[in-house]
C-alpha positions, 0 to 999 in steps of 0.5 A, a space after each residue: 552382431 555377428 550373431 545376427 548375421 550368422 541367424 540371418 544366413 541359417 534363416 535365409 537358407 532355410 527359406 530357400 531350401 523350402 522354396 525349392 523343395 515346395 513342388 516336391 512335397 505338392 507332388 508327394 501330396 497329389 500322390 498321397 490323395 492318389 493313393 488314398 483315393 481322396 479326391 478333395 484332397 486331390 482337387 485342392 492341388 489342381 488349377 482347373 481352368 488352366 487344365 482344361 484349358 491345356 486339355 482342350 487346346 491339345 485335342 483340338 489341335 490334334 482333331 484339326 490336324 487329323 480332319 485335315 489329313 483325312 478331308 484335307 484343307 478345301 474341303 468345305 465340310 471339313 470345317 463344318 465337322 470341325 466345329 461340331 466335332 470342337 463344340 463337342 470335345 469342349 463339352 466333354 473335356 470340362 465335364 472330365 476336367 472338373 472337381 466332380 469328375 476328379 471324384 468320379 475318376 477317383 472314386 471309380 477307379 478300379 485298382 488303387 496304385 498300392 494294389 496295382 504295385 501289389 499285383 507285381 511279384 518277385 524281386 521286380 515288384 520290390 524294385 518297382 515300389 522302392 524307386 519311382 517311376 518318374 522323374 521331375 524337375 524345375 523347366 523355370 522357376 514358377 514350373 515344374 514338370 514330371 515325366 515318366 522315366 521311360 527314356 525310349 518313348 515321349 510319354 506325356 507330363 503333368 506340369 505344375 505351376 507356382 501359386 503363391 512362394 510355396 503352393 503349386 497346382 497341376 496346371 497343364 497335361 502333356 498329353 502323349 503322342 499316343 493319346 493325341 495321335 501324334 
């Protein structure tokens, strides 16, 4: 009876450890797919509908703020311009954040992450290759956030959502203020 209890406890700890480590493994797979320029492997780790929605929402909010700041809230042409720009923005995001868009971005990238790291020189390059340039952690039971280590500015973030028990997919991108104009 004691052996069964110990075996069950060991199994429970092993399962909990693999569940906890699963987003780190998914992040490793995403980095590997990017380094190898493997668009199919990368696409397997992306929830495209959720990602599209995330990017559209942030860009539309930024666009609305920009139009309101420039044209004012009482300008009737501002609403017309916002609706036209919103339709164009939606189609542009749909084209970029799609499996075909990921394939194009990965296959047409001029420099792979490995080549970029090799372009640096000296001890700084060795240190940069040895330590990660990001920090990652849970933001909830089903959400995992990856941010750049640069603590001086608020950079964007990648948000992975749990899919099943061990599966994780990129479902949202928090755009950097420089991109959104905030």
